[in-house]
N, C-alpha and C positions, 0 to 999 in steps of 0.2 A: 409423765406426770405421777403415774401409779405403776408400780411393779411387784408382783407377787410371785413367789418362787416355792412351790410345794407348801402352801400355806395351809396349816392344819390347826383345828381347835378341838380339843377333847373336854368333856364335862363330866366329873364324877358326881354320879347321882346316887342319893341315898335310897334304899329300897327297904320299906318295911312292911311287914305281914300285918293282916287287918286285925282289929279285936283287941282286946285287954290282954291278952297273952303276948301278941305281936308287939305291943307297946312295951311291956315288961321286959321281953327278950332283946328289943333293941337298946335297953339300958347297958347292957352287959356284951352284946355283939351287935355290931351294927354291919349290914351287907350293903355293899356299894356294887354298882356296874358302870362301865364307862360309854358314854354317849358321845360318839364321834361327829360333831356339829357340821365340820368342815374338813375335807380330806383332799390333801395334795393340790391344792387350787393354783393354778398358774394363770396371770393375767399381766398383760401390758396395755397401757392406755395412755395416750397423747396429751398435749397440753389442752385441748378443749373438745367438746362434744357432748351429745346427749345420749347416755347409755341407759338402757332398761334392763334391770336385775330381776328375772322372772323365775317363779317357782313357787309350790304349794306352801302352806304353813308348815314350818318344822323343816324346811329344806335348808337352812342355814343362810339366808338372804341377810337377816339383821346381824346375826353373829359375825358375818364378813365385813359389814360396815362398821361394826364396833371394833373390830380390829383394825380397819383402815384409818379411824379416828383415835385410835390409842385409848378407847375405853376399856378394853379387855387385851391380854397379851396372848401371842399365837402358842400353841403347845409345841409346835415344830413349824419349820419353814421360816420363810423371811417375807417382810412387806415393807415396801418404801413408798411414801408419798411425799412429793416435792422435796425428793432426795434425802428425806428424813425418816427416822423410825419412828411412827406413831406412838408407841407407848413410851417413848422418852418425854412426850408432852412439853417439848420446847416452846416458849412464847413465838418464837419464829415460826414455828408450824401451826400453832393454834390460831395466829392471827390471820392465816391464808386458808383455813378450811371451815366448812359449817356444815351443821347437822340439823335436820328438823325430822322428828319423829312424830307421826300422826297420832299417835296414841299417849304421847308424854309432851308436857306443857314445859317450856323453857322460861316462859313469863311469870312474873310473880303474880299470884292469884287475886289478892286482895288490895293491890295498888293500881293506880291508873297506868295505862299502857305508856304513856309518855314517860313516866318515872322509870319503867323497866328498860326504855329506850336510852334514858340518861345513864342509867347503871352499865347498858352495854358500850356506851360511848366511852367511859372511863375505863372498862375492862380491856377494851381494843384500842385505847389511846387515839380516838379519832379527833381530828381538829375540829373546833367548835363550827367553823364556816362550812366543813365538808359534811359534817353531822347534820346541820340544819338543812343543807342542799339535799342530802340523800333523803332524808326524812320527808320533806316536801314532796319530791318527786315521787318517792314510792308511794306515798299517802294518796298522791294524784292518781296515779296509775292503778291503784287497786280500791280507789274511790272510800278510803278509810279515813280521811283527815279529820272528820267529824267526831271521830272515835277516841282521839288520842287521849282524853282526860276522863275516860269511863274506866272503872276497874275492870280486871279481865273476866271475873266471875259474872259480871253482867253482860257480856257479850255472847252473841249466838256462836255456834260452832263454826259457821261459816265465816264470821268476823274474826274470831279467834285464830282460825288457821292463816287468814290474811295477816294478822299481826305477828304470827310465828313466822311467817316467809319474810315479812320485813325485818325482823329481829335479826334472822340470819343473814341478811343480804346489807346490813348497815356498813360492815367493814369491807365490803366488797371482795368477798373470798374467791380464790382462784379454782378451789374445787368443793363443790357442793353436793351433799349427801342428802336426799329427800327419802324417808322411808315412809310410805303410805301418806302422802301428803294430803290427799282428797278423801281420806277414809271417813265415812259419815256424812259427807257433804251431798247436798242434793243436786240435781244436774245442773242447774244454773250456777251454783257455786263452783262445781267442778270445771265448767267450760270457763268460768272467768279466772280461775286459777290457771288452767293450762294456757289460756291466751296470754296471761302475765308472764309465765316462765317462758314462754316461745318468743315474746318479745324482748324479754331481759336477755335471753340468751344471744339472741342475733346483735343485741348492742354491745355486751359485755364479753362474750366468747370465753366464758368459764368452761370447766369441765363439770358436768352435771350426771350423777348417779342415782337413778330413780328407781325404788320398788312401789309396785302398787298391784291391788287385785283387781283394779278397774282397767280392762285392757285397752279401753277408749284413752286413756292417759298415755300408754305405750305407743298405740298408733298414731296418735295426735303429735305426740314430742320427740320420740326416740329415733336416731339414726341408726342404732345399734343395738342388739339384743344378746343377752348372757343368760342362758338358761342354768339353772342349778337344780338339782334334784338330790335328795338326800345327802347334801353337802358336797356333791360331785358335779363339776362342770360338764355339762353335757351338749353345750352348743355356743358357739360364740360369731356373730354375723350379722348380716343385713335383715330387716324384716322379710323380705322377698326371699331370701335364702333359708330364712326359719320356716315360712310356709311351704317352701318346696321340700325340704327335708323331711318334715314331720307331716306334712299332709300328702297322703299318697292316693286321695281320691278328688274329682271333681265333681260340683253341683251343677247339672243341668237344667235349666228352666225351659219347658216347652209351653208354648201357648197354641191351643187347638181353636179350629174354626168353630167347631160346635162341642157340645158336651160329649165326653168318652164314658159310655156306659159300660164297656168291658175292655178290660187292658190284658196285656200279655201276662198270665200267671206265672211264667217263667222269669221276667224281669222283677216282679213284685217280691217274689220269694228270694231272689238273689241279692237285690240292692234295697236300699232304703228310699222308698217312695212316699211323697206328701203331697196330696191333692188339694186344690181350692174348694170351696163348698160346693160350687156348681160344676165341679169336675172338668172345667176348660183350661186349668193350667197344673201343670206337674213339675214338681222339683224332684230331681231323683239323682243320688251319690253313687257315682261309677268309678272303679278304679281306673287310673289312667291307661293302663294297658287295654282296657277294654272300651275305652271313650269312643273310638271311631265306629266300631262294631254296633254298639249300642244306638248310637246316633242313626246310623243307615236304618237300622231295625225297624225304629221309631217313626223315621219319616216315610218308610216304604208301607206302614200298616196304618198310619192316621194322617188325616188332615192337619198338618202344622200349619199356622199362619206365620209364627217365626220362634226362634230359639236362641238361647245365649248361654255362657258360662258365668255363674255368679260369682262375684269376689270372695274369697276366702278372708276372713277376719282373724286377727291374731286369738281372739278370745276362742273361737271354734277351734283352732289348732290345740290351744291350751287345754281345752276341755277333752279333746279327744288323748292327748299325752297323759293327763291325769287319770282319766278313765280306764287307760291301758287299752284302748281299741286301736 
């Protein structure tokens, strides 16, 4: 469904010195530098799946999506989506993809939502019967039918994002790109959007590529993760493989039978320890190689009622990667 070979994109960025002198100088001589946003990116994705594209701000995620949708042209390398070159922007290509960007609207701001939907119907040449059926079904699932005749500018952020999702699904695309679809939404709205996307995928089986800074989106939806840092692909695989590769520590949780007034100074200096207020519970992060030794040491020195290994979340792993720990 998607094939990238040595895909790269550079941006020429104007560099101007500050102040009046810098402004005058820029009229006669402009300085530029090349910013490589994506470098030698290789990727192959099949006909369906939920794929999470992870990385910090400026890592190249949105640039990659824009090349895959034909908005920008690669500087080097090749990309094919549905066996077509995206930048050619053929109608057969555009009718089978969709892009939602959480920070940019595709609906017309001052007209009712249904009027925007009708424009999309004409644009994608959707039969009237299919159009009405899809609008009603999507509106029912997202609980938005009562909002169809309200101008977009009158909707809340959560309501608008649901309408943006509806607009991108009216033509039932085979490949869906979602760039920060839950950005700025409250917890209830985020859960609602996640549940809808999961149900939609189970029914239609498209290929969905999702970027999000909310790791809960990724853990709830994605079967596969691609990590991109400074334009370079650093990882591709399952969530469990991702955690295992980048998380070299385990979090142990110990519950003690009584308050622990004094603890091993050696352990507290070597590892990150987090105590409960009454000092009856300890969370300690230990490298995998020292796990067994640490458990035995604590069990021998203290009265432990129970202990377990805490499940690591994607957010925690990403935090460690980005902080360089």
